[in-house]
C-alpha positions as CSV (number, residue, x, y, z in Angstrom):
1,M,111.9,-28.0,-0.4
2,R,110.8,-31.2,1.4
3,R,108.9,-29.1,3.8
4,V,107.0,-27.4,1.0
5,L,106.3,-30.7,-0.7
6,S,105.1,-32.1,2.7
7,I,102.8,-29.1,3.2
8,I,101.5,-29.5,-0.4
9,S,101.0,-33.2,0.2
10,L,99.1,-32.5,3.5
11,A,97.0,-29.9,1.8
12,G,96.2,-32.4,-1.0
13,L,95.3,-35.1,1.5
14,A,93.0,-32.6,3.4
15,A,91.4,-31.6,0.1
16,G,90.9,-35.2,-0.8
17,A,89.4,-36.0,2.5
18,T,87.0,-33.1,2.2
19,L,86.1,-34.2,-1.3
20,A,85.6,-37.8,-0.1
21,T,83.4,-36.7,2.7
22,G,81.4,-34.5,0.4
23,A,81.0,-37.3,-2.1
24,A,79.9,-39.7,0.6
25,Q,77.4,-37.1,1.8
26,A,76.2,-36.6,-1.7
27,Q,75.7,-40.4,-2.1
28,E,73.5,-40.6,1.0
29,A,69.9,-40.5,0.2
30,P,68.2,-37.2,1.0
31,A,66.1,-37.3,4.2
32,Q,62.6,-38.6,3.3
33,T,59.5,-38.3,5.3
34,P,58.2,-41.7,6.5
35,P,55.4,-43.3,4.5
36,P,51.9,-42.5,5.8
37,A,50.5,-44.9,8.3
38,P,47.8,-47.3,6.9
39,A,44.3,-45.9,7.2
40,T,42.4,-47.1,10.2
41,P,39.7,-49.5,9.1
42,Q,36.2,-48.2,9.3
43,T,34.2,-50.0,12.0
44,F,30.5,-50.6,12.7
45,E,28.6,-52.6,15.3
46,S,24.9,-53.6,15.5
47,E,22.7,-55.8,17.7
48,I,21.3,-59.0,16.2
49,R,17.6,-59.4,17.1
50,N,15.5,-62.6,16.9
51,G,11.8,-63.0,15.8
52,K,10.6,-61.7,19.1
53,G,12.6,-58.5,18.8
54,E,15.0,-59.6,21.5
55,A,18.8,-58.8,21.3
56,I,20.6,-62.1,21.0
57,G,24.1,-60.9,20.0
58,K,25.9,-58.5,17.8
59,I,27.9,-58.0,14.6
60,A,31.1,-56.1,14.5
61,L,32.3,-55.0,11.0
62,R,35.8,-53.8,10.1
63,D,36.3,-52.5,6.5
64,G,39.8,-52.5,5.2
65,A,41.3,-51.6,1.8
66,N,40.5,-55.0,0.2
67,T,37.9,-56.8,2.3
68,L,35.3,-56.4,5.0
69,V,35.7,-58.6,8.1
70,M,32.6,-59.3,10.2
71,R,32.5,-61.0,13.6
72,V,29.2,-62.6,14.6
73,T,28.7,-63.2,18.3
74,I,25.4,-64.7,19.5
75,N,24.7,-65.4,23.1
76,P,23.8,-68.9,24.5
77,G,20.2,-69.7,23.6
78,G,20.3,-67.3,20.7
79,L,19.9,-69.8,17.8
80,P,18.9,-73.4,17.3
81,P,22.1,-75.6,17.3
82,G,23.6,-76.4,13.9
83,W,24.5,-74.6,10.6
84,H,22.8,-71.4,9.5
85,G,23.0,-69.4,6.3
86,I,23.8,-65.7,6.7
87,H,23.4,-63.1,4.0
88,F,23.7,-59.3,3.5
89,H,20.2,-58.0,2.5
90,A,19.6,-54.8,0.5
91,V,17.6,-52.7,3.1
92,G,18.6,-51.9,6.7
93,D,15.2,-52.6,8.2
94,C,14.5,-55.4,10.8
95,S,11.3,-53.9,12.1
96,D,9.0,-56.7,11.0
97,T,10.4,-59.2,13.4
98,E,8.1,-62.1,12.4
99,K,9.7,-62.6,9.0
100,F,12.3,-59.8,8.5
101,E,11.0,-59.3,4.9
102,K,11.5,-55.5,5.0
103,S,15.2,-56.2,4.5
104,K,14.3,-57.2,0.9
105,A,16.5,-59.5,-1.2
106,H,20.3,-59.9,-1.1
107,V,22.7,-57.0,-1.8
108,N,23.2,-57.7,-5.5
109,H,24.2,-54.7,-7.6
110,D,25.5,-56.7,-10.6
111,Q,22.6,-59.2,-10.7
112,S,24.8,-62.2,-10.1
113,K,23.3,-65.6,-9.3
114,H,23.2,-66.7,-5.7
115,G,25.9,-69.0,-4.3
116,L,29.5,-69.0,-3.3
117,L,29.9,-72.3,-5.3
118,N,27.8,-71.1,-8.3
119,A,29.7,-70.6,-11.5
120,D,27.5,-67.5,-12.2
121,G,27.8,-66.2,-8.7
122,P,28.2,-65.2,-6.0
123,D,26.0,-62.2,-5.4
124,E,27.3,-59.5,-3.1
125,G,25.1,-60.7,-0.2
126,D,26.5,-64.3,-0.1
127,L,28.5,-65.2,3.0
128,P,29.7,-68.5,4.5
129,N,27.4,-70.4,6.9
130,V,27.9,-70.0,10.7
131,Y,27.6,-72.8,13.2
132,A,25.6,-72.5,16.4
133,N,26.9,-74.6,19.2
134,A,24.8,-77.0,21.3
135,D,23.9,-74.1,23.6
136,G,22.9,-71.9,20.7
137,S,25.9,-69.6,20.8
138,V,28.0,-68.5,17.9
139,N,31.4,-67.0,17.6
140,A,32.4,-66.6,14.0
141,E,34.4,-64.4,11.7
142,V,33.7,-64.1,8.0
143,S,34.9,-61.9,5.2
144,S,33.3,-60.3,2.2
145,E,34.4,-58.1,-0.8
146,T,31.3,-56.0,-0.3
147,P,32.5,-52.7,1.3
148,L,30.9,-51.0,4.3
149,T,30.9,-47.5,2.6
150,G,31.4,-46.1,-0.9
151,E,30.1,-47.4,-4.2
152,G,28.1,-50.5,-3.6
153,G,28.6,-50.2,0.2
154,L,26.4,-51.7,2.9
155,K,25.8,-48.3,4.4
156,D,24.2,-46.8,1.4
157,G,21.1,-44.6,1.4
158,D,18.7,-47.2,2.9
159,G,21.4,-49.3,4.6
160,S,21.4,-53.1,4.6
161,A,20.9,-55.9,7.0
162,L,22.6,-59.1,8.1
163,I,20.0,-61.9,8.0
164,I,20.4,-65.3,9.7
165,H,18.4,-68.1,8.3
166,A,17.0,-71.3,10.0
167,N,18.9,-73.7,7.7
168,P,22.4,-73.8,6.1
169,D,23.0,-72.3,2.7
170,D,24.0,-75.0,0.1
171,H,25.7,-72.1,-1.9
172,V,24.2,-73.2,-5.2
173,T,20.4,-73.4,-5.2
174,Q,18.4,-70.4,-6.3
175,P,17.5,-68.0,-4.8
176,I,18.9,-68.5,-1.3
177,G,20.5,-71.9,-1.2
178,G,17.7,-73.6,0.7
179,A,18.5,-71.5,3.8
180,G,14.9,-71.3,4.8
181,P,13.1,-68.7,7.0
182,R,14.7,-65.6,8.3
183,I,15.1,-66.0,12.1
184,A,17.4,-63.1,13.1
185,C,18.4,-59.7,11.7
186,A,20.9,-56.9,12.3
187,V,20.6,-53.4,10.8
188,I,23.6,-51.9,9.0
189,K,23.2,-48.1,8.6
C-alpha cells in the first residue's frame, strides 16, 4: 500500500512539475520581433560660393524626425571676420553672384514676421548667426524646424538657398534683422 501511495505521490509530483513548467512557459512573453531601427537621417551637401562665384566652403544638412541640423564650414579667407546673419531663402538659385537676389526672400510658408526674438516670428528661414574667425573661417552647427523634404521642405520644386549676409542679424528688425548685403550662397535642391 505504501508503495502504491509513493507511486501516486511521485506521479502527482511529476504532474505538478509539468504543470508548473507549463505555467512558467505560459507566463513568458511570446517572442517578439525587435523594434525597427530608427530611420537614417536624410543628408544633403552643397558648396558655398562667394560674390565672385568661388567655392569658399560647404554646408552639410542632416534631417531627422524632429529637426534639421546644418553644419557650415568655410575655409580661411572665406568671409570677413565677425558675426554674419544666415537664412534659408525660398529659391535654390545662386547664379547671380553679385547680389544673390535670385534666391528671393526667406522661406516663409506661414507669413510669419522675421526674427528668432520676434514675438510674431520667427519665419522658417530664420537661423542663428555664425561667427567667422580672424582668418575668415567658420565651423558652426545650427538647427532648424524647417524640414529638408516633404511639406514645406527646403528641397521643394524650386529648391532653396542658404544665404550668408555681411552683418549679424539682430533677430527682430524687419525684414532681415539688419543683416545687410548677401555675400555668399549655397543651393539646396
